[in-house]
VOLUM-302156 format. One line per 4 residues: number of its first residue (from 1); for each residue y, z, x of N, C-alpha, C. Coordinates in steps of 0.05 Angstrom, whole numbers. Layout:
N
NUM	Y/Z/X/Y/Z/X/Y/Z/X ~ ... .
END
This chain:
211
1	978/1199/-297/949/1194/-294/933/1213/-312 ~ 914/1203/-327/898/1220/-344/883/1241/-328 ~ 879/1264/-339/866/1286/-325/837/1278/-317 ~ 824/1264/-334/796/1257/-329/793/1230/-316 .
5	814/1219/-305/814/1193/-292/792/1191/-270 ~ 793/1210/-251/775/1209/-229/746/1213/-238 ~ 743/1230/-258/716/1236/-268/704/1210/-280 ~ 720/1197/-296/710/1172/-309/703/1151/-288 .
9	719/1148/-268/713/1129/-246/688/1136/-232 ~ 685/1162/-226/661/1171/-212/635/1166/-228 ~ 637/1170/-254/614/1166/-272/607/1136/-273 ~ 627/1119/-275/622/1090/-275/609/1081/-249 .
13	619/1091/-226/608/1084/-200/579/1094/-198 ~ 574/1119/-207/547/1130/-206/528/1113/-222 ~ 536/1106/-247/518/1090/-264/513/1063/-251 ~ 534/1051/-240/531/1025/-227/512/1027/-203 .
17	516/1047/-188/499/1051/-164/469/1054/-172 ~ 464/1070/-193/436/1073/-202/424/1047/-211 ~ 440/1031/-225/430/1005/-235/424/987/-211 ~ 443/985/-192/440/967/-170/417/976/-151 .
21	413/1002/-149/391/1012/-132/364/1004/-144 ~ 362/1007/-171/337/999/-184/332/969/-181 ~ 354/953/-183/352/924/-180/343/918/-151 ~ 354/932/-132/346/927/-104/316/932/-100 .
25	307/955/-110/279/962/-107/261/941/-121 ~ 269/933/-145/253/914/-160/252/887/-145 ~ 275/879/-134/276/853/-120/259/853/-94 ~ 259/876/-80/243/878/-56/213/874/-63 .
29	205/887/-85/177/884/-94/171/856/-103 ~ 189/844/-117/185/816/-126/184/797/-103 ~ 199/801/-82/199/783/-59/172/783/-45 ~ 158/805/-46/131/806/-34/112/787/-49 .
33	113/788/-76/96/771/-92/105/742/-90 ~ 131/737/-88/142/710/-85/133/698/-59 ~ 132/714/-38/123/704/-11/95/694/-13 ~ 78/708/-27/49/700/-30/48/674/-46 .
37	63/672/-67/63/648/-84/73/623/-68 ~ 94/627/-52/104/605/-36/84/595/-15 ~ 70/614/-3/49/607/16/28/590/3 ~ 20/597/-21/-1/582/-35/9/554/-43 .
41	35/552/-48/47/526/-54/44/507/-30 ~ 49/518/-6/46/502/18/17/495/23 ~ -1/513/17/-29/508/20/-39/486/1 ~ -28/487/-24/-36/466/-43/-26/439/-35 .
45	-2/437/-25/9/412/-15/-8/401/8 ~ -15/419/26/-32/411/49/-59/401/39 ~ -71/414/19/-97/405/8/-94/378/-5 ~ -72/374/-20/-68/347/-32/-66/325/-12 .
49	-52/331/10/-49/311/32/-76/305/44 ~ -94/326/45/-120/322/56/-140/311/36 ~ -131/304/13/-148/293/-9/-168/314/-20 ~ -163/339/-14/-180/361/-24/-167/370/-51 .
53	-171/354/-71/-157/359/-97/-169/383/-112 ~ -194/389/-107/-206/412/-120/-192/438/-111 ~ -188/440/-85/-174/464/-74/-145/464/-83 ~ -132/441/-82/-104/439/-90/-100/448/-119 .
57	-118/439/-137/-116/447/-165/-121/477/-169 ~ -141/487/-154/-147/516/-156/-123/533/-148 ~ -110/525/-127/-87/539/-117/-64/537/-137 ~ -60/514/-149/-39/511/-170/-44/529/-193 .
61	-69/532/-201/-76/550/-223/-68/579/-216 ~ -75/586/-192/-69/614/-182/-39/618/-181 ~ -24/598/-172/5/601/-169/18/604/-197 ~ 8/588/-216/20/590/-243/16/618/-254 .
65	-8/629/-250/-13/657/-260/6/676/-246 ~ 9/673/-220/25/692/-205/55/689/-212 ~ 64/665/-217/92/660/-225/97/673/-252 ~ 77/670/-270/80/683/-296/83/713/-294 .
69	68/725/-277/70/754/-273/97/762/-260 ~ 106/746/-241/131/751/-227/154/751/-248 ~ 154/730/-264/176/727/-284/175/750/-304 ~ 151/757/-313/147/779/-332/158/805/-320 .
73	150/811/-296/159/835/-282/189/835/-279 ~ 200/812/-271/229/809/-267/244/815/-292 ~ 234/805/-314/246/809/-340/247/839/-348 ~ 225/852/-343/223/881/-349/242/897/-331 .
77	246/888/-307/263/903/-288/293/894/-290 ~ 298/876/-309/326/867/-312/335/847/-292 ~ 316/834/-279/323/813/-259/322/786/-274 ~ 344/771/-273/345/745/-287/328/724/-274 .
81	317/705/-291/301/684/-279/318/663/-265 ~ 345/667/-265/362/650/-249/367/661/-221 ~ 355/684/-215/356/695/-188/345/674/-169 ~ 360/666/-148/353/645/-130/324/645/-120 .
85	312/668/-112/284/667/-103/265/658/-125 ~ 271/665/-150/254/656/-172/257/626/-177 ~ 282/617/-176/287/588/-179/272/573/-157 ~ 273/583/-132/259/570/-110/229/570/-114 .
89	218/592/-125/189/594/-130/180/572/-149 ~ 195/569/-171/189/548/-190/191/521/-177 ~ 212/518/-160/217/492/-147/193/485/-129 ~ 183/504/-113/161/499/-95/135/493/-111 .
93	132/507/-133/108/502/-150/109/473/-161 ~ 133/465/-171/135/438/-182/131/417/-161 ~ 141/422/-137/137/403/-115/108/399/-109 ~ 93/422/-109/64/421/-104/50/405/-126 .
97	59/410/-151/48/395/-174/54/366/-172 ~ 78/359/-166/86/330/-163/69/316/-143 ~ 65/329/-120/49/317/-98/20/314/-107 ~ 10/334/-121/-17/332/-132/-20/309/-151 .
101	-1/306/-169/-1/283/-188/-1/257/-172 ~ 17/254/-153/19/229/-139/-5/223/-122 ~ -15/242/-107/-37/238/-89/-64/234/-103 ~ -68/249/-125/-94/248/-138/-95/228/-161 .
105	-72/222/-173/-71/204/-196/-81/218/-221 ~ -84/245/-219/-94/261/-241/-72/277/-254 ~ -76/283/-280/-56/299/-294/-60/329/-287 ~ -39/344/-289/-40/373/-286/-20/385/-305 .
109	-30/403/-321/-13/414/-342/1/439/-332 ~ 27/440/-336/43/464/-330/42/483/-353 ~ 35/508/-347/34/529/-368/59/547/-367 ~ 75/543/-347/100/558/-344/123/539/-350 .
113	146/550/-357/169/533/-363/191/538/-342 ~ 193/520/-322/212/523/-300/241/521/-310 ~ 259/535/-297/288/531/-303/296/503/-297 ~ 315/492/-311/324/464/-307/332/458/-278 .
117	345/478/-265/354/473/-237/329/469/-219 ~ 308/484/-223/284/482/-207/272/454/-209 ~ 272/443/-233/261/416/-237/277/395/-221 ~ 303/397/-223/320/377/-209/317/380/-178 .
121	317/405/-169/314/410/-140/286/399/-130 ~ 266/405/-146/239/396/-138/236/366/-137 ~ 248/353/-157/247/323/-157/262/312/-133 ~ 285/325/-126/301/317/-103/285/320/-77 .
125	272/343/-74/256/347/-50/232/329/-48 ~ 222/320/-71/199/302/-71/205/276/-56 ~ 230/268/-56/237/243/-43/230/244/-13 ~ 237/267/0/230/270/28/200/271/32 .
129	185/284/14/156/285/16/144/257/13 ~ 155/241/-4/145/213/-8/149/197/18 ~ 171/202/32/175/188/57/153/196/77 ~ 146/221/78/124/230/96/98/216/88 .
133	93/214/62/68/201/53/69/172/61 ~ 92/159/58/94/131/66/89/127/95 ~ 100/145/112/96/143/141/66/146/148 ~ 52/164/134/24/168/139/8/144/130 .
137	16/131/108/3/106/100/6/84/121 ~ 30/82/132/35/63/153/18/69/178 ~ 16/94/185/0/102/208/-29/94/205 ~ -38/95/180/-66/88/175/-70/58/170 .
141	-48/43/171/-50/15/167/-52/7/138 ~ -45/25/120/-46/20/91/-19/10/81 ~ -12/-15/88/15/-25/84/21/-28/54 ~ 2/-38/38/7/-41/9/13/-14/-4 .
145	-2/6/4/2/33/-8/28/44/2 ~ 36/38/27/62/47/37/85/35/21 ~ 82/9/15/103/-5/-1/105/8/-29 ~ 82/14/-40/81/26/-67/95/54/-66 .
149	89/69/-45/101/96/-43/132/93/-39 ~ 140/74/-24/169/69/-20/182/62/-46 ~ 169/45/-62/180/37/-88/184/61/-106 ~ 164/79/-107/167/104/-123/190/121/-112 .
153	192/123/-86/212/138/-73/240/128/-81 ~ 244/102/-80/271/91/-86/278/94/-115 ~ 258/90/-133/263/93/-161/271/121/-168 ~ 257/140/-155/263/169/-160/291/175/-150 .
157	298/165/-127/325/169/-116/346/157/-135 ~ 342/133/-144/361/120/-162/366/136/-187 ~ 344/147/-198/346/163/-223/361/189/-218 ~ 354/203/-197/366/230/-192/395/227/-182 .
161	401/206/-168/428/204/-157/449/199/-178 ~ 440/194/-203/460/190/-225/469/217/-236 ~ 455/239/-228/463/265/-238/490/273/-227 ~ 509/277/-244/536/284/-235/543/313/-242 .
165	532/331/-226/538/359/-229/547/371/-203 ~ 566/390/-205/577/402/-181/561/427/-173 ~ 571/440/-152/558/464/-141/557/488/-161 ~ 575/487/-181/575/508/-201/548/509/-216 .
169	537/485/-221/512/483/-236/488/480/-217 ~ 491/464/-196/470/459/-177/480/463/-148 ~ 481/487/-139/491/492/-112/475/477/-91 ~ 489/462/-73/475/448/-52/463/421/-59 .
173	465/414/-85/451/389/-94/463/364/-81 ~ 489/363/-79/502/339/-67/493/336/-38 ~ 491/358/-24/481/356/4/453/346/5 ~ 436/355/-14/408/346/-15/408/316/-19 .
177	425/306/-37/425/277/-43/435/261/-20 ~ 453/272/-4/462/258/21/438/255/40 ~ 422/276/42/399/276/60/379/256/49 ~ 375/256/22/356/237/10/365/208/14 .
181	391/203/12/400/175/16/393/166/44 ~ 397/184/63/390/177/91/360/172/94 ~ 344/188/80/315/185/81/306/158/70 ~ 318/150/47/312/125/35/320/102/53 .
185	343/104/65/353/82/83/335/79/107 ~ 327/102/119/310/101/143/282/91/136 ~ 272/99/113/246/90/104/246/59/100 ~ 269/49/89/271/20/85/270/5/112 .
189	284/16/132/284/4/158/256/4/171 ~ 243/27/169/217/29/181/197/11/167 ~ 197/10/141/179/-7/126/183/-36/132 ~ 209/-44/132/215/-73/138/206/-81/166 .
193	210/-63/185/201/-69/212/171/-74/213 ~ 156/-57/198/127/-59/197/119/-85/183 ~ 133/-92/161/127/-117/147/132/-142/165 ~ 154/-141/180/160/-163/198/139/-165/220 .
197	131/-142/230/111/-142/251/85/-153/241 ~ 77/-146/217/52/-156/205/55/-186/201 ~ 78/-196/191/82/-224/186/80/-240/213 ~ 92/-228/234/91/-241/260/63/-243/271 .
201	48/-221/269/20/-222/278/3/-241/262 ~ 8/-242/236/-7/-261/219/-1/-290/227 ~ 25/-295/233/33/-322/241/20/-330/268 ~ 19/-311/286/7/-316/312/-23/-321/310 .
205	-36/-306/293/-65/-310/289/-71/-337/278 ~ -54/-346/259/-58/-373/247/-54/-395/268 ~ -34/-391/286/-29/-411/307/-52/-412/327 ~ -63/-388/333/-85/-387/352/-110/-400/340 .
209	-113/-398/314/-136/-410/300/-135/-441/302 ~ -111/-451/302/-107/-480/303/-113/-492/330 ~ -111/-474/351/-115/-484/378/-144/-488/384 .
END
């Protein structure tokens, strides 16, 4: 055994510890900022659902600025933008943007460049959100709009379900798609039941008119 064997090991461990400690401190600080950004994402989605697009857009602008700062700080601290909480932050931002696009019919420009995984995850999660929108349309009696929402939902699912990547590239993606398939199937059942109910009521009304 070399005489300086233990010394070399100790130095390597010490250097590694110092690096990891700094990473830990940096990540704790970043998580605080990420928590604020995620909260605003949820608020933006809620505003879009409430048709308060001015507030939704204002929040999206704020989130983009905050995400830019988070990524810049992370880069300086040696934290990769593939760190799961950063990927999730981009994902939540994109989901809020997608819902704003769909609900408002207005364009919204992204000033940040999300990681590819965030884009795929966000598009996948949007399928579930579209089901919620469809259900709300049905509750309000807006059957035509509910059908349109379902059509968008199924087209999105068909496009995303063709992605053939394993957990090495997209951890948990296959499980998400299993959930999405169930959402699409249940949405189909619910929508068809409502269509049949409407057709039945319409038929009864016509019969009553003839009497």
